[in-house]
N, CA, C and O atoms as CSV, one atom per row, in Angstrom:
chain,resi,resn,atom,element,x,y,z
A,1,MET,N,N,48.089,-45.250,-50.332
A,1,MET,CA,C,49.070,-44.292,-50.773
A,1,MET,C,C,48.803,-42.959,-50.089
A,1,MET,O,O,47.681,-42.457,-50.149
A,2,SER,N,N,49.783,-42.385,-49.455
A,2,SER,CA,C,49.607,-41.092,-48.810
A,2,SER,C,C,50.211,-39.996,-49.680
A,2,SER,O,O,51.150,-40.224,-50.443
A,3,VAL,N,N,49.649,-38.813,-49.543
A,3,VAL,CA,C,50.087,-37.662,-50.329
A,3,VAL,C,C,50.323,-36.512,-49.365
A,3,VAL,O,O,49.553,-36.335,-48.422
A,4,ARG,N,N,51.359,-35.735,-49.578
A,4,ARG,CA,C,51.640,-34.592,-48.714
A,4,ARG,C,C,50.602,-33.502,-48.945
A,4,ARG,O,O,50.138,-33.308,-50.069
A,5,PHE,N,N,50.235,-32.784,-47.870
A,5,PHE,CA,C,49.369,-31.617,-48.005
A,5,PHE,C,C,50.076,-30.584,-48.866
A,5,PHE,O,O,51.290,-30.411,-48.757
A,6,THR,N,N,49.335,-29.903,-49.713
A,6,THR,CA,C,49.901,-28.726,-50.361
A,6,THR,C,C,49.850,-27.599,-49.333
A,6,THR,O,O,49.139,-27.705,-48.334
A,7,ASP,N,N,50.582,-26.543,-49.565
A,7,ASP,CA,C,50.565,-25.416,-48.637
A,7,ASP,C,C,49.157,-24.826,-48.519
A,7,ASP,O,O,48.738,-24.435,-47.429
A,8,THR,N,N,48.427,-24.762,-49.634
A,8,THR,CA,C,47.069,-24.224,-49.609
A,8,THR,C,C,46.146,-25.119,-48.783
A,8,THR,O,O,45.373,-24.627,-47.962
A,9,GLU,N,N,46.229,-26.436,-49.002
A,9,GLU,CA,C,45.406,-27.372,-48.229
A,9,GLU,C,C,45.725,-27.262,-46.743
A,9,GLU,O,O,44.830,-27.308,-45.898
A,10,HIS,N,N,46.996,-27.119,-46.440
A,10,HIS,CA,C,47.438,-27.009,-45.054
A,10,HIS,C,C,46.842,-25.762,-44.411
A,10,HIS,O,O,46.345,-25.821,-43.286
A,11,ARG,N,N,46.887,-24.634,-45.115
A,11,ARG,CA,C,46.319,-23.386,-44.587
A,11,ARG,C,C,44.808,-23.509,-44.402
A,11,ARG,O,O,44.272,-23.024,-43.406
A,12,LEU,N,N,44.109,-24.154,-45.353
A,12,LEU,CA,C,42.666,-24.315,-45.244
A,12,LEU,C,C,42.295,-25.215,-44.074
A,12,LEU,O,O,41.309,-24.955,-43.384
A,13,LEU,N,N,43.064,-26.261,-43.842
A,13,LEU,CA,C,42.836,-27.142,-42.702
A,13,LEU,C,C,42.977,-26.378,-41.399
A,13,LEU,O,O,42.125,-26.476,-40.516
A,14,LEU,N,N,44.037,-25.631,-41.283
A,14,LEU,CA,C,44.251,-24.854,-40.064
A,14,LEU,C,C,43.140,-23.826,-39.876
A,14,LEU,O,O,42.704,-23.579,-38.752
A,15,ALA,N,N,42.683,-23.229,-40.971
A,15,ALA,CA,C,41.586,-22.258,-40.883
A,15,ALA,C,C,40.305,-22.947,-40.391
A,15,ALA,O,O,39.569,-22.376,-39.587
A,16,ALA,N,N,40.034,-24.172,-40.870
A,16,ALA,CA,C,38.838,-24.907,-40.424
A,16,ALA,C,C,38.920,-25.199,-38.934
A,16,ALA,O,O,37.932,-25.037,-38.217
A,17,LEU,N,N,40.064,-25.619,-38.467
A,17,LEU,CA,C,40.218,-25.899,-37.042
A,17,LEU,C,C,40.122,-24.623,-36.215
A,17,LEU,O,O,39.577,-24.632,-35.111
A,18,ARG,N,N,40.645,-23.541,-36.742
A,18,ARG,CA,C,40.554,-22.270,-36.006
A,18,ARG,C,C,39.109,-21.774,-35.945
A,18,ARG,O,O,38.706,-21.175,-34.948
A,19,ARG,N,N,38.315,-22.019,-37.010
A,19,ARG,CA,C,36.888,-21.661,-36.970
A,19,ARG,C,C,36.184,-22.459,-35.883
A,19,ARG,O,O,35.349,-21.925,-35.153
A,20,GLU,N,N,36.525,-23.747,-35.778
A,20,GLU,CA,C,35.934,-24.573,-34.729
A,20,GLU,C,C,36.351,-24.047,-33.360
A,20,GLU,O,O,35.536,-23.977,-32.440
A,21,ARG,N,N,37.620,-23.677,-33.229
A,21,ARG,CA,C,38.110,-23.123,-31.967
A,21,ARG,C,C,37.370,-21.829,-31.625
A,21,ARG,O,O,36.972,-21.635,-30.476
A,22,ASN,N,N,37.182,-20.947,-32.601
A,22,ASN,CA,C,36.496,-19.679,-32.357
A,22,ASN,C,C,35.046,-19.892,-31.946
A,22,ASN,O,O,34.527,-19.166,-31.098
A,23,ALA,N,N,34.384,-20.892,-32.546
A,23,ALA,CA,C,33.004,-21.196,-32.158
A,23,ALA,C,C,32.964,-21.657,-30.704
A,23,ALA,O,O,32.058,-21.285,-29.957
A,24,ILE,N,N,33.939,-22.461,-30.303
A,24,ILE,CA,C,33.987,-22.921,-28.915
A,24,ILE,C,C,34.272,-21.754,-27.979
A,24,ILE,O,O,33.702,-21.680,-26.891
A,25,GLU,N,N,35.156,-20.832,-28.396
A,25,GLU,CA,C,35.450,-19.663,-27.561
A,25,GLU,C,C,34.170,-18.860,-27.307
A,25,GLU,O,O,33.954,-18.374,-26.197
A,26,LYS,N,N,33.319,-18.719,-28.336
A,26,LYS,CA,C,32.050,-17.992,-28.156
A,26,LYS,C,C,31.162,-18.717,-27.159
A,26,LYS,O,O,30.515,-18.086,-26.323
A,27,ASP,N,N,31.129,-20.044,-27.246
A,27,ASP,CA,C,30.329,-20.827,-26.295
A,27,ASP,C,C,30.854,-20.663,-24.875
A,27,ASP,O,O,30.067,-20.603,-23.931
A,28,VAL,N,N,32.168,-20.589,-24.712
A,28,VAL,CA,C,32.754,-20.427,-23.379
A,28,VAL,C,C,32.296,-19.112,-22.771
A,28,VAL,O,O,31.986,-19.048,-21.581
A,29,VAL,N,N,32.252,-18.068,-23.579
A,29,VAL,CA,C,31.813,-16.764,-23.082
A,29,VAL,C,C,30.353,-16.839,-22.644
A,29,VAL,O,O,29.981,-16.266,-21.620
A,30,LEU,N,N,29.526,-17.544,-23.417
A,30,LEU,CA,C,28.102,-17.629,-23.100
A,30,LEU,C,C,27.815,-18.426,-21.832
A,30,LEU,O,O,26.831,-18.155,-21.144
A,31,VAL,N,N,28.655,-19.397,-21.518
A,31,VAL,CA,C,28.399,-20.251,-20.359
A,31,VAL,C,C,29.507,-20.139,-19.316
A,31,VAL,O,O,29.752,-21.076,-18.556
A,32,SER,N,N,30.170,-18.996,-19.284
A,32,SER,CA,C,31.339,-18.854,-18.417
A,32,SER,C,C,31.030,-19.087,-16.941
A,32,SER,O,O,31.932,-19.439,-16.180
A,33,GLU,N,N,29.789,-18.902,-16.518
A,33,GLU,CA,C,29.451,-19.133,-15.117
A,33,GLU,C,C,28.838,-20.522,-14.912
A,33,GLU,O,O,28.313,-20.822,-13.840
A,34,ASP,N,N,28.906,-21.338,-15.914
A,34,ASP,CA,C,28.316,-22.667,-15.886
A,34,ASP,C,C,29.434,-23.714,-15.798
A,34,ASP,O,O,30.573,-23.448,-16.183
A,35,ASP,N,N,29.100,-24.898,-15.291
A,35,ASP,CA,C,30.085,-25.983,-15.226
A,35,ASP,C,C,30.541,-26.419,-16.608
A,35,ASP,O,O,31.633,-26.969,-16.746
A,36,ASN,N,N,29.723,-26.183,-17.645
A,36,ASN,CA,C,30.088,-26.585,-19.000
A,36,ASN,C,C,31.290,-25.813,-19.528
A,36,ASN,O,O,31.950,-26.273,-20.460
A,37,ALA,N,N,31.587,-24.666,-18.961
A,37,ALA,CA,C,32.718,-23.863,-19.429
A,37,ALA,C,C,34.018,-24.646,-19.310
A,37,ALA,O,O,34.894,-24.527,-20.167
A,38,VAL,N,N,34.151,-25.441,-18.260
A,38,VAL,CA,C,35.373,-26.239,-18.080
A,38,VAL,C,C,35.517,-27.222,-19.229
A,38,VAL,O,O,36.613,-27.388,-19.764
A,39,ASP,N,N,34.409,-27.886,-19.624
A,39,ASP,CA,C,34.447,-28.821,-20.750
A,39,ASP,C,C,34.778,-28.107,-22.051
A,39,ASP,O,O,35.545,-28.623,-22.863
A,40,LEU,N,N,34.207,-26.926,-22.256
A,40,LEU,CA,C,34.463,-26.183,-23.483
A,40,LEU,C,C,35.908,-25.716,-23.555
A,40,LEU,O,O,36.519,-25.746,-24.624
A,41,ILE,N,N,36.457,-25.287,-22.431
A,41,ILE,CA,C,37.861,-24.870,-22.414
A,41,ILE,C,C,38.754,-26.067,-22.700
A,41,ILE,O,O,39.752,-25.934,-23.408
A,42,ALA,N,N,38.414,-27.234,-22.163
A,42,ALA,CA,C,39.183,-28.451,-22.453
A,42,ALA,C,C,39.111,-28.766,-23.948
A,42,ALA,O,O,40.114,-29.160,-24.542
A,43,SER,N,N,37.929,-28.595,-24.569
A,43,SER,CA,C,37.786,-28.812,-26.010
A,43,SER,C,C,38.639,-27.823,-26.792
A,43,SER,O,O,39.283,-28.187,-27.776
A,44,LEU,N,N,38.639,-26.588,-26.353
A,44,LEU,CA,C,39.441,-25.558,-26.992
A,44,LEU,C,C,40.922,-25.911,-26.934
A,44,LEU,O,O,41.631,-25.799,-27.935
A,45,ASN,N,N,41.389,-26.336,-25.764
A,45,ASN,CA,C,42.788,-26.729,-25.627
A,45,ASN,C,C,43.111,-27.934,-26.504
A,45,ASN,O,O,44.203,-28.023,-27.065
A,46,SER,N,N,42.166,-28.855,-26.622
A,46,SER,CA,C,42.340,-30.034,-27.467
A,46,SER,C,C,42.512,-29.620,-28.931
A,46,SER,O,O,43.378,-30.145,-29.631
A,47,ILE,N,N,41.679,-28.672,-29.390
A,47,ILE,CA,C,41.792,-28.196,-30.770
A,47,ILE,C,C,43.124,-27.501,-30.995
A,47,ILE,O,O,43.737,-27.667,-32.050
A,48,GLU,N,N,43.579,-26.728,-30.024
A,48,GLU,CA,C,44.879,-26.068,-30.148
A,48,GLU,C,C,45.991,-27.098,-30.328
A,48,GLU,O,O,46.900,-26.904,-31.135
A,49,ARG,N,N,45.914,-28.202,-29.566
A,49,ARG,CA,C,46.935,-29.250,-29.701
A,49,ARG,C,C,46.835,-29.926,-31.063
A,49,ARG,O,O,47.854,-30.288,-31.652
A,50,LYS,N,N,45.600,-30.101,-31.573
A,50,LYS,CA,C,45.419,-30.704,-32.895
A,50,LYS,C,C,46.004,-29.804,-33.977
A,50,LYS,O,O,46.655,-30.280,-34.907
A,51,ILE,N,N,45.769,-28.499,-33.847
A,51,ILE,CA,C,46.336,-27.557,-34.819
A,51,ILE,C,C,47.855,-27.686,-34.821
A,51,ILE,O,O,48.482,-27.748,-35.879
A,52,SER,N,N,48.428,-27.723,-33.646
A,52,SER,CA,C,49.879,-27.848,-33.530
A,52,SER,C,C,50.370,-29.151,-34.147
A,52,SER,O,O,51.380,-29.163,-34.851
A,53,SER,N,N,49.659,-30.255,-33.887
A,53,SER,CA,C,50.055,-31.554,-34.432
A,53,SER,C,C,49.932,-31.580,-35.946
A,53,SER,O,O,50.803,-32.114,-36.634
A,54,ILE,N,N,48.853,-31.004,-36.468
A,54,ILE,CA,C,48.641,-31.011,-37.914
A,54,ILE,C,C,49.671,-30.144,-38.619
A,54,ILE,O,O,50.044,-30.423,-39.759
A,55,GLN,N,N,50.130,-29.099,-37.952
A,55,GLN,CA,C,51.173,-28.277,-38.555
A,55,GLN,C,C,52.443,-29.097,-38.783
A,55,GLN,O,O,53.228,-28.793,-39.681
A,56,ARG,N,N,52.645,-30.134,-37.971
A,56,ARG,CA,C,53.828,-30.979,-38.128
A,56,ARG,C,C,53.604,-32.119,-39.116
A,56,ARG,O,O,54.556,-32.554,-39.763
A,57,ALA,N,N,52.375,-32.615,-39.253
A,57,ALA,CA,C,52.083,-33.765,-40.115
A,57,ALA,C,C,51.130,-33.354,-41.222
A,57,ALA,O,O,49.967,-33.050,-40.960
A,58,LYS,N,N,51.616,-33.343,-42.457
A,58,LYS,CA,C,50.800,-32.897,-43.588
A,58,LYS,C,C,50.569,-34.055,-44.557
A,58,LYS,O,O,51.117,-34.039,-45.659
A,59,VAL,N,N,49.779,-35.052,-44.184
A,59,VAL,CA,C,49.613,-36.215,-45.051
A,59,VAL,C,C,48.139,-36.493,-45.338
A,59,VAL,O,O,47.325,-36.599,-44.420
A,60,TRP,N,N,47.807,-36.610,-46.625
A,60,TRP,CA,C,46.473,-36.989,-47.098
A,60,TRP,C,C,46.510,-38.445,-47.535
A,60,TRP,O,O,47.530,-38.921,-48.033
A,61,PHE,N,N,45.397,-39.154,-47.350
A,61,PHE,CA,C,45.259,-40.524,-47.823
A,61,PHE,C,C,44.171,-40.569,-48.881
A,61,PHE,O,O,43.171,-39.855,-48.797
A,62,ASP,N,N,44.379,-41.416,-49.875
A,62,ASP,CA,C,43.383,-41.667,-50.895
A,62,ASP,C,C,42.233,-42.450,-50.262
A,62,ASP,O,O,42.435,-43.140,-49.264
A,63,THR,N,N,41.034,-42.352,-50.828
A,63,THR,CA,C,39.885,-43.047,-50.248
A,63,THR,C,C,39.965,-44.565,-50.408
A,63,THR,O,O,39.167,-45.289,-49.813
A,64,SER,N,N,40.917,-45.053,-51.203
A,64,SER,CA,C,41.094,-46.507,-51.284
A,64,SER,C,C,41.660,-47.056,-49.976
A,64,SER,O,O,41.502,-48.239,-49.678
A,65,GLU,N,N,42.318,-46.201,-49.198
A,65,GLU,CA,C,42.788,-46.567,-47.859
A,65,GLU,C,C,41.737,-46.084,-46.866
A,65,GLU,O,O,41.352,-44.915,-46.873
A,66,LYS,N,N,41.285,-46.985,-46.025
A,66,LYS,CA,C,40.200,-46.659,-45.105
A,66,LYS,C,C,40.735,-46.306,-43.720
A,66,LYS,O,O,41.699,-46.912,-43.252
A,67,PRO,N,N,40.111,-45.324,-43.062
A,67,PRO,CA,C,40.473,-45.024,-41.670
A,67,PRO,C,C,40.058,-46.186,-40.761
A,67,PRO,O,O,39.376,-47.113,-41.197
A,68,LEU,N,N,40.473,-46.124,-39.511
A,68,LEU,CA,C,40.040,-47.097,-38.521
A,68,LEU,C,C,38.562,-46.879,-38.217
A,68,LEU,O,O,38.057,-45.765,-38.358
A,69,ASP,N,N,37.868,-47.936,-37.800
A,69,ASP,CA,C,36.452,-47.809,-37.458
A,69,ASP,C,C,36.272,-46.782,-36.338
A,69,ASP,O,O,37.012,-46.802,-35.354
A,70,ASP,N,N,35.307,-45.898,-36.482
A,70,ASP,CA,C,34.993,-44.830,-35.525
A,70,ASP,C,C,36.126,-43.825,-35.345
A,70,ASP,O,O,36.239,-43.199,-34.291
A,71,GLU,N,N,36.962,-43.668,-36.361
A,71,GLU,CA,C,38.052,-42.685,-36.291
A,71,GLU,C,C,37.544,-41.320,-36.756
A,71,GLU,O,O,36.814,-41.225,-37.742
A,72,TYR,N,N,37.934,-40.270,-36.042
A,72,TYR,CA,C,37.584,-38.885,-36.366
A,72,TYR,C,C,38.674,-38.363,-37.295
A,72,TYR,O,O,39.848,-38.349,-36.926
A,73,VAL,N,N,38.294,-37.931,-38.501
A,73,VAL,CA,C,39.268,-37.549,-39.520
A,73,VAL,C,C,38.859,-36.240,-40.198
A,73,VAL,O,O,37.739,-35.755,-40.034
A,74,LEU,N,N,39.784,-35.693,-40.953
A,74,LEU,CA,C,39.509,-34.537,-41.795
A,74,LEU,C,C,39.308,-35.051,-43.205
A,74,LEU,O,O,40.121,-35.831,-43.702
A,75,THR,N,N,38.226,-34.622,-43.865
A,75,THR,CA,C,37.983,-35.044,-45.243
A,75,THR,C,C,38.064,-33.845,-46.175
A,75,THR,O,O,37.848,-32.703,-45.768
A,76,MET,N,N,38.380,-34.129,-47.438
A,76,MET,CA,C,38.394,-33.098,-48.465
A,76,MET,C,C,37.541,-33.585,-49.624
A,76,MET,O,O,37.730,-34.692,-50.127
A,77,SER,N,N,36.612,-32.757,-50.036
A,77,SER,CA,C,35.793,-33.052,-51.207
A,77,SER,C,C,35.746,-31.789,-52.066
A,77,SER,O,O,36.283,-30.750,-51.683
A,78,ASN,N,N,35.106,-31.885,-53.217
A,78,ASN,CA,C,34.976,-30.713,-54.083
A,78,ASN,C,C,33.767,-29.909,-53.643
A,78,ASN,O,O,32.663,-30.441,-53.532
A,79,GLY,N,N,33.981,-28.617,-53.391
A,79,GLY,CA,C,32.884,-27.731,-53.031
A,79,GLY,C,C,32.043,-27.387,-54.251
A,79,GLY,O,O,32.393,-27.745,-55.376
A,80,LEU,N,N,30.944,-26.699,-54.029
A,80,LEU,CA,C,30.052,-26.335,-55.129
A,80,LEU,C,C,30.731,-25.436,-56.151
A,80,LEU,O,O,30.392,-25.466,-57.334
A,81,ASP,N,N,31.693,-24.634,-55.693
A,81,ASP,CA,C,32.386,-23.721,-56.593
A,81,ASP,C,C,33.654,-24.339,-57.174
A,81,ASP,O,O,34.437,-23.648,-57.825
A,82,GLY,N,N,33.864,-25.643,-56.944
A,82,GLY,CA,C,35.036,-26.325,-57.485
A,82,GLY,C,C,36.257,-26.278,-56.593
A,82,GLY,O,O,37.239,-26.975,-56.844
A,83,ARG,N,N,36.203,-25.457,-55.547
A,83,ARG,CA,C,37.330,-25.386,-54.622
A,83,ARG,C,C,37.206,-26.494,-53.593
A,83,ARG,O,O,36.109,-27.001,-53.360
A,84,PRO,N,N,38.322,-26.881,-52.969
A,84,PRO,CA,C,38.255,-27.938,-51.959
A,84,PRO,C,C,37.373,-27.525,-50.781
A,84,PRO,O,O,37.373,-26.369,-50.358
A,85,TYR,N,N,36.621,-28.500,-50.262
A,85,TYR,CA,C,35.776,-28.302,-49.090
A,85,TYR,C,C,36.267,-29.262,-48.013
A,85,TYR,O,O,36.360,-30.465,-48.255
A,86,TYR,N,N,36.576,-28.754,-46.847
A,86,TYR,CA,C,37.137,-29.548,-45.755
A,86,TYR,C,C,36.087,-29.720,-44.667
A,86,TYR,O,O,35.354,-28.789,-44.335
A,87,GLU,N,N,36.029,-30.943,-44.115
A,87,GLU,CA,C,35.051,-31.217,-43.073
A,87,GLU,C,C,35.633,-32.249,-42.101
A,87,GLU,O,O,36.257,-33.229,-42.510
A,88,LEU,N,N,35.414,-32.005,-40.821
A,88,LEU,CA,C,35.802,-32.966,-39.797
A,88,LEU,C,C,34.641,-33.931,-39.621
A,88,LEU,O,O,33.510,-33.509,-39.376
A,89,CYS,N,N,34.916,-35.228,-39.745
A,89,CYS,CA,C,33.845,-36.213,-39.613
A,89,CYS,C,C,34.407,-37.544,-39.122
A,89,CYS,O,O,35.611,-37.688,-38.911
A,90,TRP,N,N,33.513,-38.511,-38.946
A,90,TRP,CA,C,33.913,-39.833,-38.482
A,90,TRP,C,C,33.830,-40.817,-39.639
A,90,TRP,O,O,33.185,-40.560,-40.656
A,91,TRP,N,N,34.501,-41.953,-39.457
A,91,TRP,CA,C,34.429,-43.072,-40.391
A,91,TRP,C,C,33.816,-44.253,-39.658
A,91,TRP,O,O,34.108,-44.483,-38.484
A,92,SER,N,N,32.979,-44.987,-40.340
A,92,SER,CA,C,32.422,-46.214,-39.763
A,92,SER,C,C,32.500,-47.320,-40.797
A,92,SER,O,O,32.240,-47.105,-41.981
A,93,ASP,N,N,32.863,-48.516,-40.330
A,93,ASP,CA,C,32.879,-49.685,-41.207
A,93,ASP,C,C,31.465,-50.172,-41.501
A,93,ASP,O,O,31.258,-50.936,-42.443
A,94,ASN,N,N,30.487,-49.736,-40.701
A,94,ASN,CA,C,29.095,-50.119,-40.895
A,94,ASN,C,C,28.221,-48.974,-40.378
A,94,ASN,O,O,28.004,-48.848,-39.172
A,95,LEU,N,N,27.725,-48.146,-41.289
A,95,LEU,CA,C,26.933,-46.980,-40.895
A,95,LEU,C,C,25.673,-47.366,-40.131
A,95,LEU,O,O,25.229,-46.622,-39.257
A,96,TYR,N,N,25.098,-48.510,-40.447
A,96,TYR,CA,C,23.869,-48.956,-39.793
A,96,TYR,C,C,24.060,-49.096,-38.290
A,96,TYR,O,O,23.138,-48.818,-37.523
A,97,LYS,N,N,25.253,-49.526,-37.854
A,97,LYS,CA,C,25.465,-49.708,-36.410
A,97,LYS,C,C,25.557,-48.361,-35.681
A,97,LYS,O,O,25.392,-48.322,-34.462
A,98,ILE,N,N,25.815,-47.263,-36.391
A,98,ILE,CA,C,25.860,-45.933,-35.778
A,98,ILE,C,C,24.449,-45.508,-35.387
A,98,ILE,O,O,24.218,-45.063,-34.263
A,99,ASP,N,N,23.507,-45.647,-36.316
A,99,ASP,CA,C,22.116,-45.313,-36.037
A,99,ASP,C,C,21.232,-46.056,-37.033
A,99,ASP,O,O,21.264,-45.780,-38.232
A,100,LYS,N,N,20.450,-46.994,-36.529
A,100,LYS,CA,C,19.653,-47.833,-37.426
A,100,LYS,C,C,18.476,-47.079,-38.058
A,100,LYS,O,O,17.866,-47.570,-39.008
A,101,TYR,N,N,18.155,-45.886,-37.534
A,101,TYR,CA,C,17.063,-45.100,-38.119
A,101,TYR,C,C,17.577,-44.139,-39.192
A,101,TYR,O,O,17.023,-44.079,-40.290
A,102,ASP,N,N,18.632,-43.390,-38.875
A,102,ASP,CA,C,19.181,-42.461,-39.867
A,102,ASP,C,C,19.863,-43.193,-41.019
A,102,ASP,O,O,19.879,-42.707,-42.150
A,103,PHE,N,N,20.430,-44.372,-40.721
A,103,PHE,CA,C,21.127,-45.157,-41.745
A,103,PHE,C,C,20.419,-46.490,-41.975
A,103,PHE,O,O,21.063,-47.530,-42.115
A,104,TYR,N,N,19.076,-46.447,-42.012
A,104,TYR,CA,C,18.292,-47.681,-42.145
A,104,TYR,C,C,18.624,-48.460,-43.417
A,104,TYR,O,O,18.488,-49.684,-43.442
A,105,ASP,N,N,19.061,-47.763,-44.477
A,105,ASP,CA,C,19.358,-48.420,-45.752
A,105,ASP,C,C,20.858,-48.626,-45.979
A,105,ASP,O,O,21.279,-48.912,-47.100
A,106,LYS,N,N,21.668,-48.482,-44.925
A,106,LYS,CA,C,23.127,-48.547,-45.065
A,106,LYS,C,C,23.729,-49.759,-44.357
A,106,LYS,O,O,24.917,-49.747,-44.034
A,107,LYS,N,N,22.953,-50.786,-44.111
A,107,LYS,CA,C,23.439,-51.963,-43.392
A,107,LYS,C,C,24.641,-52.560,-44.127
A,107,LYS,O,O,24.550,-52.917,-45.301
A,108,GLY,N,N,25.767,-52.661,-43.417
A,108,GLY,CA,C,26.987,-53.223,-43.995
A,108,GLY,C,C,27.775,-52.251,-44.865
A,108,GLY,O,O,28.833,-52.613,-45.379
A,109,LYS,N,N,27.283,-51.022,-45.042
A,109,LYS,CA,C,27.978,-50.039,-45.887
A,109,LYS,C,C,28.905,-49.183,-45.029
A,109,LYS,O,O,28.497,-48.649,-43.997
A,110,ALA,N,N,30.151,-49.062,-45.466
A,110,ALA,CA,C,31.122,-48.208,-44.785
A,110,ALA,C,C,31.013,-46.791,-45.334
A,110,ALA,O,O,30.570,-46.585,-46.464
A,111,GLY,N,N,31.425,-45.807,-44.514
A,111,GLY,CA,C,31.402,-44.439,-45.014
A,111,GLY,C,C,31.744,-43.404,-43.967
A,111,GLY,O,O,31.839,-43.700,-42.776
A,112,PHE,N,N,31.927,-42.186,-44.439
A,112,PHE,CA,C,32.169,-41.036,-43.576
A,112,PHE,C,C,30.818,-40.482,-43.152
A,112,PHE,O,O,29.859,-40.533,-43.922
A,113,TYR,N,N,30.730,-39.953,-41.935
A,113,TYR,CA,C,29.468,-39.389,-41.470
A,113,TYR,C,C,29.718,-38.259,-40.474
A,113,TYR,O,O,30.789,-38.146,-39.878
A,114,ILE,N,N,28.688,-37.429,-40.318
A,114,ILE,CA,C,28.700,-36.351,-39.327
A,114,ILE,C,C,27.404,-36.449,-38.530
A,114,ILE,O,O,26.494,-37.195,-38.892
A,115,HIS,N,N,27.332,-35.692,-37.447
A,115,HIS,CA,C,26.082,-35.581,-36.704
A,115,HIS,C,C,25.658,-34.123,-36.713
A,115,HIS,O,O,26.418,-33.240,-36.314
A,116,ASP,N,N,24.449,-33.883,-37.167
A,116,ASP,CA,C,23.883,-32.537,-37.208
A,116,ASP,C,C,22.811,-32.450,-36.124
A,116,ASP,O,O,21.971,-33.343,-36.007
A,117,SER,N,N,22.837,-31.378,-35.334
A,117,SER,CA,C,21.893,-31.260,-34.221
A,117,SER,C,C,20.442,-31.178,-34.690
A,117,SER,O,O,19.532,-31.511,-33.931
A,118,GLU,N,N,20.215,-30.745,-35.913
A,118,GLU,CA,C,18.849,-30.631,-36.422
A,118,GLU,C,C,18.412,-31.860,-37.214
A,118,GLU,O,O,17.267,-32.298,-37.102
A,119,PHE,N,N,19.331,-32.422,-38.023
A,119,PHE,CA,C,18.965,-33.503,-38.933
A,119,PHE,C,C,19.465,-34.885,-38.513
A,119,PHE,O,O,19.141,-35.874,-39.170
A,120,GLY,N,N,20.237,-34.975,-37.444
A,120,GLY,CA,C,20.748,-36.269,-36.991
A,120,GLY,C,C,22.011,-36.669,-37.731
A,120,GLY,O,O,22.793,-35.812,-38.144
A,121,TYR,N,N,22.212,-37.962,-37.897
A,121,TYR,CA,C,23.405,-38.464,-38.583
A,121,TYR,C,C,23.231,-38.338,-40.086
A,121,TYR,O,O,22.169,-38.640,-40.631
A,122,LEU,N,N,24.297,-37.885,-40.754
A,122,LEU,CA,C,24.280,-37.702,-42.201
A,122,LEU,C,C,25.534,-38.315,-42.797
A,122,LEU,O,O,26.629,-38.147,-42.260
A,123,GLU,N,N,25.377,-39.022,-43.903
A,123,GLU,CA,C,26.534,-39.561,-44.604
A,123,GLU,C,C,27.214,-38.433,-45.375
A,123,GLU,O,O,26.546,-37.566,-45.938
A,124,VAL,N,N,28.540,-38.452,-45.396
A,124,VAL,CA,C,29.314,-37.462,-46.141
A,124,VAL,C,C,29.734,-38.108,-47.457
A,124,VAL,O,O,30.524,-39.052,-47.470
A,125,ASP,N,N,29.201,-37.593,-48.560
A,125,ASP,CA,C,29.492,-38.145,-49.889
A,125,ASP,C,C,30.574,-37.340,-50.592
A,125,ASP,O,O,30.856,-36.202,-50.218
A,126,GLY,N,N,31.169,-37.929,-51.600
A,126,GLY,CA,C,32.092,-37.211,-52.471
A,126,GLY,C,C,33.471,-36.952,-51.885
A,126,GLY,O,O,34.182,-36.066,-52.361
A,127,VAL,N,N,33.864,-37.700,-50.867
A,127,VAL,CA,C,35.186,-37.494,-50.258
A,127,VAL,C,C,36.263,-37.932,-51.243
A,127,VAL,O,O,36.218,-39.047,-51.764
A,128,LYS,N,N,37.218,-37.064,-51.492
A,128,LYS,CA,C,38.333,-37.356,-52.406
A,128,LYS,C,C,39.572,-37.833,-51.651
A,128,LYS,O,O,40.276,-38.737,-52.101
A,129,LYS,N,N,39.831,-37.211,-50.495
A,129,LYS,CA,C,40.988,-37.546,-49.663
A,129,LYS,C,C,40.594,-37.387,-48.201
A,129,LYS,O,O,39.614,-36.718,-47.875
A,130,TRP,N,N,41.371,-38.011,-47.335
A,130,TRP,CA,C,41.156,-37.837,-45.900
A,130,TRP,C,C,42.502,-37.807,-45.204
A,130,TRP,O,O,43.496,-38.316,-45.721
A,131,ALA,N,N,42.522,-37.208,-44.030
A,131,ALA,CA,C,43.752,-37.103,-43.243
A,131,ALA,C,C,43.451,-37.448,-41.791
A,131,ALA,O,O,42.411,-37.077,-41.246
A,132,ARG,N,N,44.379,-38.162,-41.185
A,132,ARG,CA,C,44.248,-38.461,-39.760
A,132,ARG,C,C,44.500,-37.192,-38.965
A,132,ARG,O,O,45.328,-36.357,-39.329
A,133,ILE,N,N,43.778,-37.072,-37.893
A,133,ILE,CA,C,44.047,-35.992,-36.949
A,133,ILE,C,C,44.988,-36.597,-35.904
A,133,ILE,O,O,44.616,-37.531,-35.194
A,134,PRO,N,N,46.178,-36.074,-35.816
A,134,PRO,CA,C,47.155,-36.684,-34.888
A,134,PRO,C,C,46.623,-36.749,-33.468
A,134,PRO,O,O,45.886,-35.872,-33.019
A,135,LYS,N,N,47.016,-37.812,-32.771
A,135,LYS,CA,C,46.626,-37.971,-31.365
A,135,LYS,C,C,47.237,-36.857,-30.551
A,135,LYS,O,O,48.327,-36.365,-30.843
A,136,GLU,N,N,46.503,-36.469,-29.518
A,136,GLU,CA,C,46.999,-35.415,-28.631
A,136,GLU,C,C,48.205,-35.924,-27.851
A,136,GLU,O,O,48.257,-37.078,-27.424
A,137,GLU,N,N,49.150,-35.045,-27.683
A,137,GLU,CA,C,50.316,-35.404,-26.895
A,137,GLU,C,C,49.977,-35.250,-25.425
A,137,GLU,O,O,49.348,-34.273,-25.021
A,138,GLU,N,N,50.398,-36.222,-24.627
A,138,GLU,CA,C,50.148,-36.173,-23.192
A,138,GLU,C,C,50.994,-35.074,-22.565
A,138,GLU,O,O,52.174,-34.928,-22.885
A,139,ASP,N,N,50.386,-34.303,-21.670
A,139,ASP,CA,C,51.143,-33.299,-20.919
A,139,ASP,C,C,52.030,-34.006,-19.909
A,139,ASP,O,O,51.586,-34.919,-19.213
A,140,GLU,N,N,53.258,-33.590,-19.834
A,140,GLU,CA,C,54.179,-34.239,-18.899
A,140,GLU,C,C,54.216,-33.502,-17.592
A,140,GLU,O,O,54.938,-33.902,-16.678
């Protein structure tokens, strides 16, 4: 069952993507004379297209409906203060196959996960709803 984004959820989603875009913009400035700047600018452009696509599609799915294996999605859970918390993460039908060390006890268990540069792969618990991130439109 899909549910339409509320206006507040929609604004929070766009704000999360814009924060990600701003972080990438800072990285571009730091490595502007490096070959990595081209990759970062491509990532920035990709996020801009995602923001544009999400502005057109405002649909949440209940957790009873599962994303595709290895799909990158937006999740919503309850934050510590009771307000919605949004996070971009992946879905896996088997967390153990992602990393047998970080998910040593998750063999055969499906779930949402993120990768943290300090702590490795982490399962995302408490997801209430998730939304697909629309595919990027090909430039003509």
